[in-house]
C-alpha positions in Angstrom: 1.7 -9.5 -5.6 -0.2 -8.1 -2.6 1.5 -5.2 -0.7 1.1 -7.1 2.5 3.9 -9.6 1.7 6.5 -7.0 0.7 9.4 -6.8 3.1 10.3 -3.5 4.9 12.9 -1.5 3.1 11.7 -2.4 -0.4 10.3 -0.1 -3.0 7.4 -1.2 -5.3 5.1 0.3 -7.8 1.3 0.5 -7.2 -0.6 -1.5 -9.9 -4.2 -1.9 -8.8 -6.7 -2.4 -5.9 -8.7 -5.6 -5.7 -11.7 -4.0 -4.0 -14.8 -1.9 -4.5 -15.2 1.8 -5.4 -15.2 2.9 -1.8 -11.7 1.6 -1.0 -10.4 2.7 -4.4 -11.6 6.2 -3.8 -10.2 6.3 -0.3 -6.8 5.1 -1.4 -6.7 7.6 -4.3 -7.4 10.4 -1.8 -4.3 9.3 0.1 -2.2 9.4 -3.1 -2.3 5.7 -3.9 -2.9 5.8 -7.7 -1.6 3.4 -10.4 2.1 4.0 -11.1 3.0 5.7 -7.9 6.1 4.3 -6.1 5.6 3.0 -2.6 8.3 2.4 0.0 7.5 -0.1 2.7 8.7 1.3 6.0 7.3 -1.4 8.4 5.9 -4.8 7.9 6.1 -7.0 10.9 3.7 -9.5 9.3 1.1 -8.7 12.0 -0.5 -5.4 13.0 -0.5 -2.2 11.0 1.5 -1.6 7.9 3.6 1.6 7.4 4.4 2.9 3.9 5.9 6.1 2.4 4.4 7.8 -0.7 5.7 11.1 -2.1 7.3 12.1 1.3 4.2 11.2 3.4 3.9 8.3 5.7 0.6 6.3 5.7 -0.5 3.6 8.1 -2.7 0.9 6.6 -4.5 -2.0 8.1 -3.3 -5.5 7.1 -6.5 -6.3 5.3 -6.2 -3.2 3.2 -2.6 -3.9 2.4 -3.7 -7.4 1.2 -6.0 -5.8 -1.4 -3.3 -3.5 -2.9 -1.5 -5.1 -5.8 2.1 -4.0 -6.5 4.9 -4.9 -8.9 
């Protein structure tokens, strides 16, 4: 399922990115690699998306969150 539909407060595991090499590399540089646990801190279903990975907070655009597949 896409990260964009995960409710705030839930923890999910990063599976894949449905995008090109550029976005994959950018996400990997931020620590988003397959298998990493993601905690959704804010998802108001509009506007930016806030997640926590390994103690860091990352703000993502909604379009980017839609391309990140999680389980």
